[in-house]
All heavy atoms as an XYZ file, in Angstrom:
617
protein
N     -49.885    184.251   -126.361
C     -50.320    185.387   -127.135
C     -50.200    185.095   -128.629
O     -51.125    185.310   -129.375
C     -49.507    186.625   -126.755
C     -49.835    187.828   -127.601
C     -50.933    188.618   -127.275
C     -49.067    188.174   -128.697
C     -51.250    189.717   -128.047
C     -49.370    189.265   -129.467
C     -50.464    190.042   -129.146
O     -50.771    191.131   -129.897
N     -49.042    184.622   -129.024
C     -48.807    184.358   -130.445
C     -49.729    183.305   -131.014
O     -50.062    183.321   -132.185
C     -47.348    183.951   -130.662
C     -46.391    185.058   -130.377
C     -44.971    184.613   -130.529
N     -44.077    185.606   -129.991
C     -42.809    185.408   -129.762
N     -42.275    184.235   -130.019
N     -42.073    186.371   -129.270
N     -50.156    182.367   -130.186
C     -51.042    181.307   -130.632
C     -52.506    181.740   -130.651
O     -53.362    180.982   -131.067
C     -50.881    180.075   -129.754
N     -52.779    182.969   -130.182
C     -54.138    183.469   -130.175
C     -54.978    183.026   -128.997
O     -56.173    183.274   -128.961
N     -54.370    182.366   -128.038
C     -55.101    181.938   -126.840
C     -55.002    183.033   -125.776
O     -54.206    182.937   -124.833
C     -54.552    180.595   -126.350
C     -54.793    179.462   -127.334
C     -54.479    178.085   -126.790
N     -53.190    177.978   -126.144
C     -52.072    177.535   -126.725
N     -52.095    177.162   -127.995
N     -50.946    177.457   -126.052
N     -55.801    184.054   -125.971
C     -55.704    185.271   -125.166
C     -55.971    185.002   -123.691
O     -55.285    185.524   -122.824
C     -56.638    186.363   -125.726
C     -56.269    186.699   -127.191
C     -56.624    187.609   -124.859
C     -54.847    187.174   -127.381
N     -56.969    184.186   -123.397
C     -57.268    183.874   -122.000
C     -56.119    183.202   -121.289
O     -55.749    183.575   -120.176
N     -55.516    182.214   -121.941
C     -54.351    181.539   -121.360
C     -53.182    182.510   -121.220
O     -52.473    182.506   -120.211
C     -53.898    180.367   -122.254
C     -54.858    179.198   -122.214
O     -55.660    179.097   -121.267
O     -54.793    178.367   -123.139
N     -53.000    183.333   -122.238
C     -51.892    184.294   -122.211
C     -52.069    185.283   -121.072
O     -51.101    185.609   -120.369
C     -51.792    185.034   -123.551
N     -53.283    185.746   -120.865
C     -53.536    186.716   -119.792
C     -53.153    186.126   -118.432
O     -52.472    186.784   -117.640
C     -54.999    187.142   -119.800
N     -53.584    184.904   -118.177
C     -53.278    184.279   -116.890
C     -51.779    184.056   -116.712
O     -51.214    184.328   -115.650
C     -54.021    182.947   -116.772
N     -51.118    183.582   -117.749
C     -49.679    183.309   -117.652
C     -48.856    184.589   -117.534
O     -47.886    184.635   -116.772
C     -49.214    182.497   -118.844
C     -49.738    181.077   -118.813
C     -49.395    180.317   -120.077
N     -50.058    179.039   -120.094
C     -49.423    177.892   -120.047
N     -48.118    177.840   -119.996
N     -50.101    176.766   -120.066
N     -49.255    185.607   -118.264
C     -48.505    186.868   -118.203
C     -48.742    187.581   -116.881
O     -47.819    188.192   -116.334
C     -48.856    187.768   -119.384
C     -48.312    187.251   -120.707
C     -49.014    187.910   -121.877
C     -46.795    187.460   -120.788
N     -49.944    187.485   -116.346
C     -50.217    188.054   -115.023
C     -49.324    187.381   -113.988
O     -48.726    188.040   -113.129
C     -51.693    187.904   -114.673
C     -52.062    188.649   -113.417
O     -51.791    189.863   -113.344
O     -52.606    188.010   -112.490
N     -49.212    186.061   -114.072
C     -48.328    185.326   -113.155
C     -46.876    185.728   -113.371
O     -46.113    185.847   -112.402
C     -48.515    183.825   -113.338
N     -46.498    185.940   -114.617
C     -45.100    186.300   -114.912
C     -44.728    187.653   -114.311
O     -43.629    187.798   -113.762
C     -44.881    186.319   -116.433
N     -45.610    188.640   -114.411
C     -45.263    189.961   -113.853
C     -45.298    189.937   -112.329
O     -44.581    190.707   -111.691
C     -46.126    191.103   -114.422
C     -45.933    191.240   -115.912
C     -47.581    190.962   -114.076
N     -46.098    189.027   -111.758
C     -46.077    188.891   -110.303
C     -44.794    188.204   -109.857
O     -44.220    188.565   -108.827
C     -47.309    188.122   -109.823
C     -48.550    188.967   -109.894
C     -49.771    188.204   -109.456
C     -50.988    189.114   -109.577
N     -52.239    188.379   -109.471
N     -44.334    187.233   -110.616
C     -43.108    186.508   -110.263
C     -41.872    187.374   -110.473
O     -40.918    187.272   -109.705
C     -42.994    185.226   -111.100
N     -41.880    188.194   -111.513
C     -40.745    189.078   -111.800
C     -41.280    190.413   -112.305
O     -41.441    190.607   -113.503
C     -39.816    188.456   -112.851
C     -38.621    189.350   -113.149
O     -38.465    190.421   -112.507
O     -37.842    188.989   -114.050
N     -41.574    191.321   -111.379
C     -42.151    192.600   -111.770
C     -41.231    193.478   -112.617
O     -41.657    194.495   -113.141
C     -42.474    193.294   -110.450
C     -42.134    192.363   -109.363
C     -41.467    191.161   -109.938
N     -39.979    193.087   -112.778
C     -39.047    193.875   -113.591
C     -38.956    193.375   -115.039
O     -38.197    193.916   -115.832
C     -37.628    193.870   -112.984
O     -37.102    192.553   -113.033
C     -37.650    194.387   -111.548
N     -39.762    192.376   -115.386
C     -39.718    191.772   -116.723
C     -40.493    192.651   -117.710
O     -41.713    192.560   -117.827
C     -40.297    190.372   -116.674
C     -40.216    189.643   -117.992
O     -40.176    190.243   -119.055
N     -40.198    188.327   -117.922
N     -39.769    193.494   -118.431
C     -40.395    194.438   -119.359
C     -41.219    193.730   -120.422
O     -42.334    194.157   -120.744
C     -39.332    195.319   -120.014
N     -40.700    192.649   -120.981
C     -41.436    191.949   -122.035
C     -42.757    191.379   -121.533
O     -43.769    191.433   -122.246
C     -40.588    190.822   -122.629
C     -39.506    191.263   -123.582
C     -38.641    190.084   -124.002
C     -40.090    191.959   -124.798
N     -42.770    190.864   -120.322
C     -44.026    190.355   -119.772
C     -45.047    191.476   -119.635
O     -46.223    191.299   -119.950
C     -43.777    189.670   -118.432
N     -44.611    192.635   -119.178
C     -45.518    193.791   -119.079
C     -46.026    194.188   -120.448
O     -47.219    194.480   -120.625
C     -44.828    194.974   -118.409
C     -44.708    194.844   -116.933
C     -43.568    194.609   -116.223
C     -45.760    194.931   -115.968
N     -43.849    194.545   -114.867
C     -45.183    194.750   -114.695
C     -47.128    195.163   -116.062
C     -45.937    194.787   -113.525
C     -47.883    195.202   -114.896
C     -47.285    195.014   -113.651
N     -45.150    194.236   -121.432
C     -45.577    194.621   -122.781
C     -46.599    193.619   -123.345
O     -47.613    194.029   -123.913
C     -44.384    194.711   -123.725
C     -43.498    195.901   -123.509
C     -42.113    195.784   -123.663
C     -44.000    197.153   -123.215
C     -41.269    196.877   -123.508
C     -43.165    198.252   -123.054
C     -41.800    198.108   -123.193
O     -40.975    199.188   -123.047
N     -46.317    192.345   -123.197
C     -47.242    191.348   -123.723
C     -48.549    191.319   -122.930
O     -49.621    191.124   -123.508
C     -46.599    189.957   -123.792
C     -45.893    189.746   -125.099
C     -44.536    189.998   -125.220
C     -46.581    189.322   -126.224
C     -43.880    189.830   -126.433
C     -45.948    189.152   -127.437
C     -44.590    189.407   -127.528
O     -43.961    189.248   -128.735
N     -48.482    191.545   -121.628
C     -49.716    191.642   -120.847
C     -50.547    192.823   -121.365
O     -51.765    192.716   -121.502
C     -49.405    191.795   -119.358
C     -50.617    191.866   -118.424
C     -51.497    190.640   -118.552
C     -50.150    192.044   -116.981
N     -49.892    193.916   -121.681
C     -50.600    195.053   -122.264
C     -51.239    194.708   -123.592
O     -52.373    195.094   -123.867
N     -50.534    193.956   -124.424
C     -51.091    193.549   -125.724
C     -52.317    192.664   -125.532
O     -53.311    192.793   -126.265
C     -50.025    192.823   -126.547
N     -52.280    191.787   -124.535
C     -53.421    190.938   -124.237
C     -54.592    191.799   -123.764
O     -55.722    191.639   -124.220
C     -53.052    189.875   -123.180
C     -54.290    189.221   -122.598
C     -52.138    188.835   -123.794
N     -54.307    192.714   -122.859
C     -55.362    193.599   -122.377
C     -55.983    194.391   -123.538
O     -57.197    194.571   -123.606
C     -54.828    194.562   -121.303
C     -54.379    193.883   -120.035
C     -55.513    193.192   -119.304
O     -56.657    193.593   -119.374
N     -55.183    192.132   -118.594
N     -55.129    194.850   -124.448
C     -55.624    195.582   -125.612
C     -56.575    194.697   -126.426
O     -57.634    195.134   -126.845
C     -54.449    196.043   -126.471
C     -54.849    197.080   -127.482
C     -55.457    196.873   -128.687
C     -54.677    198.479   -127.358
N     -55.669    198.051   -129.313
C     -55.190    199.072   -128.528
C     -54.113    199.307   -126.383
C     -55.177    200.438   -128.752
C     -54.094    200.670   -126.613
C     -54.616    201.216   -127.765
N     -56.185    193.442   -126.634
C     -57.015    192.508   -127.375
C     -58.367    192.280   -126.735
O     -59.348    191.989   -127.404
C     -56.307    191.152   -127.512
O     -55.146    191.282   -128.272
N     -58.407    192.428   -125.417
C     -59.648    192.246   -124.663
C     -60.468    193.538   -124.569
O     -61.499    193.568   -123.896
C     -59.340    191.729   -123.266
C     -58.712    190.341   -123.190
C     -58.235    190.026   -121.785
C     -59.690    189.291   -123.687
N     -59.981    194.606   -125.206
C     -60.699    195.869   -125.177
C     -60.427    196.717   -123.959
O     -61.078    197.738   -123.741
N     -59.451    196.310   -123.159
C     -59.101    197.031   -121.924
C     -57.917    197.955   -122.204
O     -56.804    197.747   -121.733
C     -58.790    196.043   -120.813
C     -59.960    195.135   -120.484
C     -59.573    194.103   -119.451
C     -60.740    193.184   -119.157
N     -60.386    192.169   -118.159
N     -58.174    199.001   -123.007
C     -57.077    199.836   -123.486
C     -56.412    200.649   -122.390
O     -55.208    200.883   -122.442
C     -57.536    200.755   -124.632
O     -58.662    201.526   -124.190
C     -57.942    199.929   -125.856
N     -57.158    201.087   -121.375
C     -56.540    201.836   -120.279
C     -55.575    200.940   -119.499
O     -54.459    201.348   -119.188
C     -57.593    202.420   -119.337
C     -58.363    203.571   -119.971
O     -57.847    204.187   -120.929
O     -59.490    203.845   -119.514
N     -56.004    199.727   -119.205
C     -55.129    198.766   -118.512
C     -53.933    198.440   -119.385
O     -52.806    198.322   -118.891
C     -55.893    197.496   -118.166
N     -54.147    198.309   -120.689
C     -53.051    198.017   -121.607
C     -52.015    199.133   -121.572
O     -50.814    198.863   -121.481
C     -53.580    197.846   -123.033
N     -52.458    200.360   -121.637
C     -51.512    201.490   -121.595
C     -50.734    201.512   -120.285
O     -49.548    201.796   -120.272
C     -52.254    202.799   -121.826
C     -52.646    203.021   -123.261
C     -53.256    204.411   -123.476
N     -53.636    204.583   -124.855
C     -54.850    204.358   -125.337
N     -55.811    203.942   -124.537
N     -55.098    204.554   -126.613
N     -51.418    201.205   -119.173
C     -50.726    201.121   -117.881
C     -49.646    200.048   -117.922
O     -48.523    200.269   -117.438
C     -51.706    200.820   -116.744
C     -52.616    201.989   -116.409
O     -52.313    203.138   -116.812
O     -53.652    201.753   -115.764
N     -49.961    198.905   -118.498
C     -48.976    197.827   -118.609
C     -47.834    198.226   -119.530
O     -46.672    197.905   -119.242
C     -49.652    196.546   -119.099
C     -50.572    195.955   -118.059
O     -50.355    196.073   -116.870
N     -51.645    195.336   -118.509
N     -48.141    198.904   -120.624
C     -47.077    199.380   -121.533
C     -46.145    200.343   -120.780
O     -44.924    200.284   -120.948
C     -47.663    200.067   -122.753
C     -48.419    199.166   -123.699
C     -49.407    199.689   -124.531
C     -48.165    197.808   -123.787
C     -50.094    198.888   -125.425
C     -48.850    196.978   -124.662
C     -49.829    197.531   -125.488
N     -46.721    201.221   -119.961
C     -45.881    202.155   -119.195
C     -44.987    201.414   -118.208
O     -43.816    201.762   -118.026
C     -46.748    203.185   -118.474
C     -47.258    204.280   -119.396
C     -47.900    205.423   -118.619
N     -49.244    205.113   -118.182
C     -50.336    205.236   -118.929
N     -50.243    205.667   -120.172
N     -51.513    204.948   -118.437
N     -45.539    200.380   -117.560
C     -44.723    199.557   -116.653
C     -43.569    198.915   -117.425
O     -42.423    198.918   -116.955
C     -45.575    198.468   -116.000
C     -46.496    198.941   -114.926
C     -45.756    199.250   -113.641
O     -44.625    198.821   -113.414
N     -46.381    200.032   -112.803
N     -43.875    198.373   -118.578
C     -42.844    197.744   -119.392
C     -41.759    198.735   -119.783
O     -40.566    198.438   -119.694
N     -42.167    199.930   -120.185
C     -41.194    200.947   -120.606
C     -40.295    201.362   -119.439
O     -39.090    201.548   -119.619
C     -41.919    202.165   -121.178
N     -40.876    201.487   -118.260
C     -40.075    201.863   -117.093
C     -39.039    200.794   -116.781
O     -37.873    201.099   -116.506
C     -40.987    202.084   -115.888
N     -39.451    199.542   -116.856
C     -38.513    198.453   -116.566
C     -37.511    198.256   -117.707
O     -36.359    197.902   -117.452
C     -39.264    197.167   -116.254
C     -40.038    197.270   -114.980
N     -39.431    197.465   -113.754
C     -41.375    197.250   -114.732
C     -40.350    197.548   -112.817
N     -41.537    197.428   -113.385
N     -37.936    198.509   -118.931
C     -36.985    198.450   -120.047
C     -35.891    199.495   -119.874
O     -34.708    199.194   -120.047
C     -37.712    198.678   -121.370
C     -36.773    198.651   -122.562
C     -37.466    198.935   -123.882
O     -38.692    199.103   -123.941
O     -36.730    198.977   -124.902
N     -36.280    200.718   -119.499
C     -35.299    201.793   -119.316
C     -34.303    201.479   -118.210
O     -33.134    201.851   -118.288
C     -36.018    203.108   -119.013
N     -34.756    200.760   -117.189
C     -33.898    200.421   -116.061
C     -33.121    199.119   -116.267
O     -32.207    198.822   -115.505
C     -34.730    200.300   -114.789
N     -33.464    198.368   -117.303
C     -32.866    197.049   -117.507
C     -31.598    197.074   -118.325
O     -31.069    198.126   -118.679
N     -31.136    195.882   -118.637
C     -29.871    195.738   -119.358
C     -30.052    195.279   -120.808
O     -29.095    195.304   -121.563
C     -28.967    194.710   -118.639
O     -29.656    193.472   -118.544
C     -28.586    195.207   -117.258
N     -31.262    194.886   -121.191
C     -31.482    194.435   -122.569
C     -31.470    195.645   -123.506
O     -31.965    196.718   -123.153
C     -32.815    193.702   -122.683
N     -30.925    195.456   -124.679
C     -30.886    196.551   -125.646
C     -32.278    196.803   -126.210
O     -33.132    195.903   -126.258
C     -29.926    196.223   -126.789
O     -30.486    195.240   -127.636
N     -32.488    198.018   -126.657
C     -33.754    198.365   -127.281
C     -34.025    197.510   -128.500
O     -35.162    197.138   -128.779
N     -32.974    197.177   -129.226
C     -33.125    196.340   -130.431
C     -33.615    194.940   -130.053
O     -34.497    194.384   -130.697
C     -31.776    196.274   -131.155
C     -31.685    195.265   -132.253
C     -32.246    195.789   -133.510
N     -32.085    194.776   -134.541
C     -32.427    194.958   -135.763
N     -32.913    196.110   -136.119
N     -32.286    194.018   -136.633
N     -33.054    194.390   -128.988
C     -33.470    193.065   -128.526
C     -34.945    193.073   -128.117
O     -35.703    192.171   -128.486
C     -32.595    192.610   -127.332
O     -31.245    192.557   -127.764
C     -33.036    191.260   -126.801
N     -35.322    194.104   -127.399
C     -36.724    194.233   -126.970
C     -37.621    194.403   -128.192
O     -38.663    193.746   -128.314
C     -36.899    195.419   -126.004
C     -36.099    195.224   -124.711
C     -38.368    195.672   -125.712
C     -36.637    194.196   -123.778
N     -37.226    195.254   -129.132
C     -38.031    195.480   -130.341
C     -38.225    194.184   -131.120
O     -39.326    193.904   -131.610
C     -37.376    196.527   -131.236
O     -37.421    197.789   -130.617
N     -37.160    193.407   -131.267
C     -37.267    192.136   -131.969
C     -38.264    191.207   -131.285
O     -39.057    190.531   -131.945
C     -35.911    191.448   -132.082
C     -34.964    192.149   -133.050
O     -35.411    193.038   -133.822
O     -33.767    191.814   -133.028
N     -38.235    191.168   -129.960
C     -39.132    190.291   -129.203
C     -40.587    190.768   -129.287
O     -41.505    189.965   -129.127
C     -38.687    190.220   -127.758
N     -40.780    192.044   -129.562
C     -42.129    192.590   -129.637
C     -42.719    192.543   -131.047
O     -43.857    192.947   -131.257
C     -42.128    194.049   -129.152
C     -41.781    194.272   -127.687
C     -41.679    195.749   -127.378
C     -42.775    193.586   -126.781
N     -41.986    192.019   -132.000
C     -42.426    191.998   -133.399
C     -43.826    191.408   -133.600
O     -44.569    191.912   -134.447
C     -41.402    191.273   -134.267
N     -44.240    190.375   -132.864
C     -45.582    189.831   -133.092
C     -46.731    190.788   -132.728
O     -47.843    190.595   -133.156
C     -45.622    188.588   -132.201
C     -44.196    188.209   -132.018
C     -43.465    189.509   -131.977
N     -46.437    191.786   -131.919
C     -47.486    192.738   -131.540
C     -47.584    193.773   -132.645
O     -46.625    194.500   -132.925
C     -47.172    193.409   -130.187
C     -47.022    192.360   -129.087
C     -48.243    194.435   -129.838
C     -46.511    192.916   -127.760
N     -48.756    193.855   -133.262
C     -48.953    194.741   -134.400
C     -50.251    195.534   -134.244
O     -51.018    195.302   -133.318
C     -48.985    193.924   -135.699
C     -47.671    193.249   -136.029
C     -46.548    194.224   -136.267
O     -46.714    195.207   -136.996
N     -45.405    193.981   -135.654
N     -50.481    196.436   -135.172
C     -51.718    197.203   -135.216
C     -51.777    198.288   -134.163
O     -50.731    198.792   -133.721
N     -52.975    198.683   -133.751
C     -53.134    199.763   -132.787
C     -52.433    199.499   -131.454
O     -51.916    200.425   -130.838
C     -54.653    199.861   -132.607
C     -55.228    199.280   -133.837
C     -54.270    198.208   -134.270
N     -52.402    198.233   -131.028
C     -51.700    197.925   -129.767
C     -50.222    198.256   -129.903
O     -49.613    198.811   -128.978
C     -51.887    196.462   -129.386
N     -49.622    197.933   -131.042
C     -48.193    198.218   -131.225
C     -47.946    199.718   -131.290
O     -46.962    200.216   -130.749
C     -47.695    197.534   -132.503
C     -46.211    197.745   -132.774
C     -45.365    197.291   -131.558
N     -43.970    197.562   -131.756
C     -43.062    196.633   -132.042
N     -43.417    195.371   -132.200
N     -41.813    196.966   -132.195
N     -48.844    200.460   -131.938
C     -48.696    201.907   -132.001
C     -48.741    202.519   -130.594
O     -47.925    203.392   -130.272
C     -49.776    202.514   -132.890
N     -49.654    202.043   -129.767
C     -49.735    202.539   -128.387
C     -48.505    202.162   -127.587
O     -47.964    202.973   -126.822
C     -50.993    201.996   -127.717
N     -48.017    200.946   -127.775
C     -46.808    200.489   -127.090
C     -45.601    201.333   -127.522
O     -44.841    201.810   -126.677
C     -46.580    199.007   -127.417
C     -45.518    198.257   -126.651
C     -45.786    196.769   -126.762
C     -44.132    198.556   -127.126
N     -45.453    201.541   -128.821
C     -44.319    202.324   -129.333
C     -44.366    203.768   -128.834
O     -43.323    204.356   -128.552
C     -44.277    202.295   -130.846
C     -43.794    200.961   -131.390
O     -43.181    200.171   -130.620
O     -44.027    200.695   -132.596
N     -45.562    204.316   -128.681
C     -45.692    205.695   -128.184
C     -45.150    205.806   -126.768
O     -44.537    206.809   -126.409
C     -47.134    206.145   -128.252
N     -45.346    204.770   -125.974
C     -44.857    204.761   -124.590
C     -43.346    204.528   -124.533
O     -42.656    205.078   -123.676
C     -45.611    203.712   -123.766
C     -45.004    203.529   -122.400
C     -47.071    204.077   -123.652
N     -42.811    203.747   -125.457
C     -41.387    203.409   -125.445
C     -40.504    204.563   -125.880
O     -39.306    204.538   -125.596
C     -41.109    202.233   -126.379
C     -41.601    200.914   -125.856
C     -41.216    199.777   -126.752
N     -39.795    199.467   -126.631
C     -39.057    198.960   -127.614
N     -39.574    198.731   -128.798
N     -37.776    198.711   -127.416
N     -41.024    205.549   -126.530
C     -40.197    206.657   -127.042
C     -39.581    207.480   -125.964
O     -39.892    207.745   -124.950
C     -41.013    207.562   -127.935
C     -41.365    206.840   -129.213
C     -42.012    207.744   -130.196
N     -42.474    206.891   -131.281
C     -43.627    207.010   -131.871
N     -44.435    207.962   -131.530
N     -43.966    206.199   -132.830
Protein backbone atom coordinates (compact mmCIF):
# COMPACT_ATOMS: atom_id res chain seq x y z
CA UNK A 1 0.00 0.00 0.00
CA UNK A 2 2.68 2.47 1.03
CA UNK A 3 4.62 1.85 -2.17
CA UNK A 4 1.55 2.63 -4.27
CA UNK A 5 1.25 -0.87 -5.71
CA UNK A 6 -2.47 -1.12 -5.04
CA UNK A 7 -3.03 -4.34 -7.00
CA UNK A 8 -0.29 -6.17 -5.12
CA UNK A 9 -1.50 -4.72 -1.83
CA UNK A 10 -5.07 -5.85 -2.48
CA UNK A 11 -4.02 -9.45 -3.11
CA UNK A 12 -1.68 -9.58 -0.11
CA UNK A 13 -4.12 -7.94 2.28
CA UNK A 14 -6.95 -10.21 1.13
CA UNK A 15 -4.70 -13.18 1.90
CA UNK A 16 -3.77 -11.64 5.25
CA UNK A 17 -7.37 -11.27 6.44
CA UNK A 18 -8.10 -14.82 5.31
CA UNK A 19 -5.07 -16.13 7.21
CA UNK A 20 -5.89 -14.11 10.34
CA UNK A 21 -9.40 -12.66 10.30
CA UNK A 22 -8.74 -10.94 13.65
CA UNK A 23 -5.95 -8.73 12.25
CA UNK A 24 -7.44 -5.24 12.58
CA UNK A 25 -4.62 -3.54 10.69
CA UNK A 26 -5.00 -5.85 7.71
CA UNK A 27 -8.71 -5.04 7.57
CA UNK A 28 -8.01 -1.31 7.79
CA UNK A 29 -5.40 -1.40 5.05
CA UNK A 30 -7.60 -3.61 2.87
CA UNK A 31 -10.28 -0.94 3.28
CA UNK A 32 -7.81 1.76 2.26
CA UNK A 33 -6.93 -0.23 -0.86
CA UNK A 34 -10.59 -0.72 -1.69
CA UNK A 35 -11.12 3.02 -1.23
CA UNK A 36 -8.26 3.73 -3.65
CA UNK A 37 -9.98 1.49 -6.18
CA UNK A 38 -13.25 3.42 -5.85
CA UNK A 39 -14.97 0.62 -3.93
CA UNK A 40 -16.08 2.80 -1.03
CA UNK A 41 -18.86 0.50 0.21
CA UNK A 42 -16.44 -2.43 0.42
CA UNK A 43 -13.90 -0.14 2.07
CA UNK A 44 -16.37 0.90 4.76
CA UNK A 45 -17.23 -2.76 5.38
CA UNK A 46 -13.53 -3.53 5.81
CA UNK A 47 -13.09 -0.53 8.13
CA UNK A 48 -15.98 -1.84 10.27
CA UNK A 49 -14.34 -5.28 10.42
CA UNK A 50 -11.09 -3.67 11.49
CA UNK A 51 -12.82 -1.62 14.19
CA UNK A 52 -14.59 -4.68 15.58
CA UNK A 53 -11.34 -6.61 15.80
CA UNK A 54 -9.47 -3.62 17.20
CA UNK A 55 -12.06 -3.30 19.99
CA UNK A 56 -11.67 -6.99 20.81
CA UNK A 57 -7.87 -7.03 20.55
CA UNK A 58 -5.02 -6.21 22.85
CA UNK A 59 -3.20 -3.50 20.86
CA UNK A 60 -3.62 0.03 22.17
CA UNK A 61 -5.50 2.58 20.15
CA UNK A 62 -2.33 4.66 19.99
CA UNK A 63 -0.38 1.77 18.48
CA UNK A 64 -3.08 1.20 15.89
CA UNK A 65 -3.28 4.94 15.11
CA UNK A 66 0.47 5.12 14.59
CA UNK A 67 0.36 2.16 12.21
CA UNK A 68 -2.46 3.80 10.24
CA UNK A 69 -0.59 7.09 9.73
CA UNK A 70 0.09 6.45 6.00
CA UNK A 71 -3.65 6.34 5.29
CA UNK A 72 -4.75 9.91 4.64
CA UNK A 73 -7.47 11.93 2.95
CA UNK A 74 -11.09 10.81 2.57
CA UNK A 75 -10.20 7.17 3.26
CA UNK A 76 -8.71 8.14 6.62
CA UNK A 77 -11.74 10.26 7.49
CA UNK A 78 -14.03 7.30 6.76
CA UNK A 79 -11.79 4.96 8.76
CA UNK A 80 -11.66 7.35 11.73
CA UNK A 81 -15.46 7.71 11.69
CA UNK A 82 -15.78 3.94 12.14
CA UNK A 83 -13.11 3.77 14.88
CA UNK A 84 -14.89 6.25 17.16
